[in-house]
C-alpha positions in Angstrom: 12.8 -45.2 -20.9 13.8 -42.6 -23.5 10.2 -41.6 -23.9 10.0 -40.8 -20.1 13.1 -38.6 -20.4 11.7 -36.8 -23.4 8.4 -36.2 -21.6 10.2 -35.0 -18.5 12.4 -32.6 -20.5 9.4 -31.3 -22.4 7.5 -30.7 -19.1 10.5 -28.8 -17.7 10.8 -26.7 -20.8 7.1 -25.9 -20.6 7.4 -24.8 -17.0 10.3 -22.6 -17.8 8.5 -21.1 -20.7 5.4 -20.3 -18.7 7.4 -18.7 -15.9 9.3 -16.5 -18.4 6.1 -15.4 -20.2 4.1 -14.6 -17.1 5.6 -11.1 -16.8 7.7 -11.4 -13.7 10.1 -8.6 -13.4 12.6 -7.1 -11.0 12.1 -3.4 -10.3 14.8 -1.5 -8.6 13.6 0.8 -5.9 15.1 4.3 -5.9 15.5 5.7 -2.4 16.0 9.3 -3.6 13.4 11.5 -1.9 11.1 13.5 -4.1 9.1 14.9 -1.3 7.9 14.4 2.3 4.2 13.4 2.3 1.5 15.3 4.1 -0.3 12.9 6.5 -2.7 12.6 9.4 -2.3 10.3 12.3 -5.6 8.5 12.9 -7.1 6.9 15.9 -9.8 4.2 15.6 -12.6 6.7 15.3 -11.1 8.2 12.1 -10.4 4.9 10.3 -12.7 2.8 8.1 -14.5 0.1 10.0 -12.9 -2.7 7.9 -9.4 -1.4 8.7 -10.2 -1.2 12.5 -11.3 -4.9 12.2 -8.0 -5.8 10.5 -6.0 -4.0 13.2 -7.9 -5.8 16.0 -7.4 -9.1 14.3 -3.6 -8.6 13.8 -2.7 -6.6 16.9 -1.3 -9.4 19.0 1.7 -9.9 16.7 3.8 -7.3 15.0 2.4 -6.3 11.6 2.7 -3.8 8.8 -0.2 -3.2 6.4 -1.6 -0.8 3.9 -5.3 -0.1 3.2 -6.6 1.8 0.2 -10.0 3.5 -0.2 -11.1 5.4 -3.3 -9.5 8.6 -2.0 -6.8 7.8 0.6 -4.0 5.5 1.5 -3.7 4.2 5.1 -0.4 2.9 6.4 -0.5 0.9 9.7 2.4 -0.4 11.8 1.8 -2.5 14.9 4.3 -3.7 17.4 2.3 -6.7 18.8 1.6 -7.4 22.5 3.8 -5.5 24.9 4.1 -6.2 28.6 3.9 -2.5 29.4 1.5 0.3 28.8 3.9 3.3 28.6 4.7 2.9 24.9 4.1 5.2 21.9 4.7 4.6 18.2 6.3 7.5 16.4 6.4 8.1 12.7 10.0 9.0 11.9 9.9 9.0 8.1 7.2 9.2 5.4 8.4 10.2 2.0 7.8 9.6 -1.7 10.4 8.5 -4.2 10.0 7.8 -7.9 8.4 4.4 -7.4 7.8 3.9 -3.7 6.7 5.4 -0.4 9.2 4.8 2.4 7.8 4.5 6.0 9.8 4.3 9.2 8.4 4.1 12.7 9.9 3.8 16.2 8.5 2.3 19.4 9.3 4.6 22.4 8.6 4.7 26.1 6.8 7.6 27.6 9.0 9.3 30.3 7.9 9.6 33.9 5.2 6.9 33.9 4.8 4.1 36.3 4.5 0.5 35.0 1.5 -1.5 36.0 1.9 -5.2 36.7 0.2 -7.7 34.4 -0.8 -5.0 31.9 -0.6 -5.6 28.2 -0.7 -3.0 25.4 -0.9 -3.3 21.6 0.9 -0.2 20.3 0.2 0.7 16.7 0.1 3.8 14.5 -2.2 4.5 11.5 -1.3 7.2 9.0 -3.7 8.6 6.4 -2.2 10.2 3.3 -3.0 11.0 -0.3 -3.5 7.9 -2.5 -0.5 7.0 -4.6 -0.1 4.0 -6.9 3.4 2.9 -5.8 4.8 0.2 -3.5 5.2 0.8 0.2 8.6 0.1 1.7 8.6 -0.4 5.5 11.9 0.1 7.3 
């Protein structure tokens, strides 16, 4: 019985030691803006084929994703299936801080349009900007 307790305590200590030594760390994100980022809003024709495939795969549910190429960073936000077709996604913020890029979007309705019955849309926005090696924070 004592031997089982000893083995159990040794196993728990080993798990604790491994988790401490694996390099997990908490990094505080600073929201102080360094600069607004230059960007381009892209439609499907200006996106890499693999990214278009990802958007098509995820578009039925809300999603947020990033995609990196050798030269650019693509940030994509989708709002999932919507029961109306008069919607646009607006980019309201895109800025760089010391250790992150902050992104905020908004789903808006287009004024003076008529709604069509039984129509579904999948509104999303794709933004292309300079490649940065920082985390992306979606708001």
